[in-house]
C-alpha positions, 0 to 999 in steps of 0.5 A: 238381425234385430228390429233395432239393427234394421237400417233403411236407405233413404230413397226420394224421387223427382222428375229431373235431377240435375248433377253439377251446381256450377253456372250451367246447373244453376241456370237450368235450376233457375229456369225449371223453378220459373217453369214450376217443374219438379227438379232437384240440383245436387253438387259434390262440393260444399259450395255452388259455382263450380269453376266459378270461385271468388276470393275475398280480401277486405273490400276486394274480390278476386276471381280464381276461375273464369274472370272475363267475358266479352261483347258479343256474348249475349246470354251472360250480358242478359243475365247480368242485366236481369239481375241488376248486376254491374259489369266493368272494363278490364283495367288496361291503361299503361304499358305491357311487359314482355319477359324472354326466355333468358329473363330479360324484361322489356317495358312499354312493349304494347297495349293490354291483351285483354283490352275490351274484356269485362269483369263483374263487380263483386266477382263472378260468384255474385252471379252463381250466388244470385242463381242459387238464391233463386233455387229453394233450399228444398231443391238443392243439395251440397256435398252430394256426390253422385257415385252411380246411375242405374237405369231401371224400368222406373227411370234412373236411380242415383246413388249418392256417396252417403248411401242415399238414393234419388229415383229420377225420371231423367238426368242432366249431368251438368258437369265436364264430360270427362269428370261424368266419366268418373260415375258408375253407369249401369248399364255402362254407356255404349263404348263410342259414348264413353270414348267421346266423353273422354276425348273432350277436354276440360276447359281450365282443368290443367291450369292454376292461377296465382293472385297476389294482393296489394295495399296500392297499385304500384304498377299503375303509378309507374305507367304500367297495365299489370299485363305482362307476357313471359317465357321465363315463368312461372306464370306465362300471362299476368293481368290486373285483377283489382276491383273497379275502384278502390283497393285492395289491388292485385295482380294475377297469372296463369302458371305455365309449369305443368301440374306435375311441377308445381305440387310444392305450393311453398316453392310455387309461391316463392317463385310467383313473388320473385317473377312479380319482383322482376316485372314490377319492381321490389314492391311486388315481393310483400303482398298482403295475401297471395292466393293460389288455385291449382284446378289440375288438383281439383277432383271435381274439375280435373282428371288425369287426362286433364293434366296434359297442358292445353296450348290452344282452345279446343273445338267444343261441341255436343258430341253425337255419341252422347245425344239421346242416350238411355231412351233420351233420358240422360242429358249433358250440359256444361260449357264443354258441350257448347257449339259456339262459346264452349269453354267460356262462361257464355258457353255454360249458358248456351249449353244450359239453354240447349239442354232446356230445349231438349226437355 
């Protein structure tokens, strides 16, 4: 090989590498930045936020991942206050609609199921953007998929999909444990550790959200809260997703059809609008825009194991089998390993704090 044909692999080093730029990874990065710590944050997607994803239409902001947080969740409330962001009450005035398994619709069925929940003005992406902006450009990377972790005498060598390598003293996996199993570990993790990681269900990973945007809140004018429960589908639960004041306005729902039955997006959109028309009237048939985010087909969120539907909130927490791996240099963060608020955005911050306390 001639000198002109020689290629050199780009190698860098860092004290702490954080894998995953969702809320946990961003919160850890912001804290380490404040401490003057040597770190790097890498994210496989082309955006930060992870499962926090906000769509925008005009002045409207619509969360296609998590949307709510609640009183009694101190970390998220404290962070919002620290950054000067604003929360507001989930709209709940008016009647709830119930649709039975035959498609029969009953109105004036009760109060909104999410009464008392809070949403963030501007969408939850306002929170992740604020955190991301506090992390210097030189310490964060997008489109940086981790494909392998190799334990060496010098630490952990992290291989990225573009061929680059980063040598870190310690690595924090701020992503769902099931997604982390797709990384190649050398030496391989203990069997019980891998088994435990695969057994942790990823919250939201099998879900899809559909959202329709309108120029006026016709359901409010009809005395409805926008909240509906359905056994007919395709959406099983529907809520008002409008901004606090002004338009555009929106209704969103969780799709109850299993992932295998919703691959035809055009058919799903048709069925979603048909259901909204049955429940809220013909005005629902012609939205300004319809959004569908199917997390089951997002490879950075979901694995094949996540395509089985969850019918209740899993019991989360840090599996003991994954504590202290690789001489206590391999750590896990992310909402699924939070003990108290696992699966919630509060849990992402809880897990971040627990990991920081171990460093």
